[in-house]
N, C-alpha and C positions, 0 to 999 in steps of 0.2 A: 281493565277494559281495553287497553292497548293490545295486549296479547290476544284477547278474544277477537278483536277486529282483524288482527293479522291472520287469524284462522277463519275469517269470514263468519264469526260467531257460531261455528260448528262444534266447538268443544265446550263441554259443561263448565260453567263458571266455578262450581265447587271443586272440580278437578284442578283448574288453574289455581284456585285459592290454595289448595292443599300442597301443590307442587311449589308455589311461591313461598308458602310457609316453611316447607322443608329445605328450600334453597336460600332461606333467609332474605328473600326479596330480590335475589339476583336474577334479573330478566333474562340474560343470555343463557344461564344454566337452566332456567325454567323452560325456555324455548327448546333447548337441546333435549331435555327430559321429555317434553311433549312430543317432539319429533320421533324420538326412539320409541316411546309408548305407542304412538299412532301407527308406526310401521309394524310393531309387534302385534298390535290389535288386528291389523288387516290380514294376518295369517289365519286362515279358516280354522285350523285346529285350536287356536287360542279362544275364539268365540265359542267353539264347541265345549271346551273345558269349562267355561263359565256357564253355559247352558246346563251342563250336568250338575253344577253346584248352586245354581241360581236359587233354588228353593231353600237351601240351607242359609244363604245370605238373608233372604226375605224373612225366614223364621226368626232370625236374630235381629230383626228390625233394620237391616241394611238394605235399603230399597233404591239407592242410587246406583244404577247399573254401571256407570262409568267409573265411579269410585271403586266399586267391587272388582271390576276388571283391572283397574290400576293396582289394587291390592294383590291380585293374582300375579300380575306382572312384577311387582316389587319383590315378592317372595321368591318367585322363580329366578329372578336376576340377582337374588341375594342382596337387595338394597335395604330390606327391612327384615328383622328377625320375627319369629312367631309364625302363625298361620295367616293365610289371606283373610279368613273370616275374623280372626282376632284383630287384625289391623283394620278391617272395615268397621268393626265394632268401635274401636278407638276413634276412628275418624268420624263416624256418623252418630253413634249413640253417646259416647263419653264426651267428645269434644264438640260435637254438633257441626252442621254445615250451614253457612250463612245465607245461601241463596236457595230460593224455592222456585218451582216452575210457575209461569204466569197462569 
């Protein structure tokens, strides 16, 4: 919740959770990863990449758009192996996301 408050609650809690999980709870690394991801996300061509693949994600039951974008980011930056859709499936379907929208 501290990280979410730092970002004025503008970042999806599931995204923060997944990054915290990947950084083994290291707050500074999590903030750094979020900053790099948010900068990457603001580039218009990256949102367009996701818009082109959005239906594929949804068909695989990956409906959290922030997680899906993050998976595209991690594969593009070679932070995770596999495809972005495979990683989104692991994050959302296999492992589950702990937070739901109000």
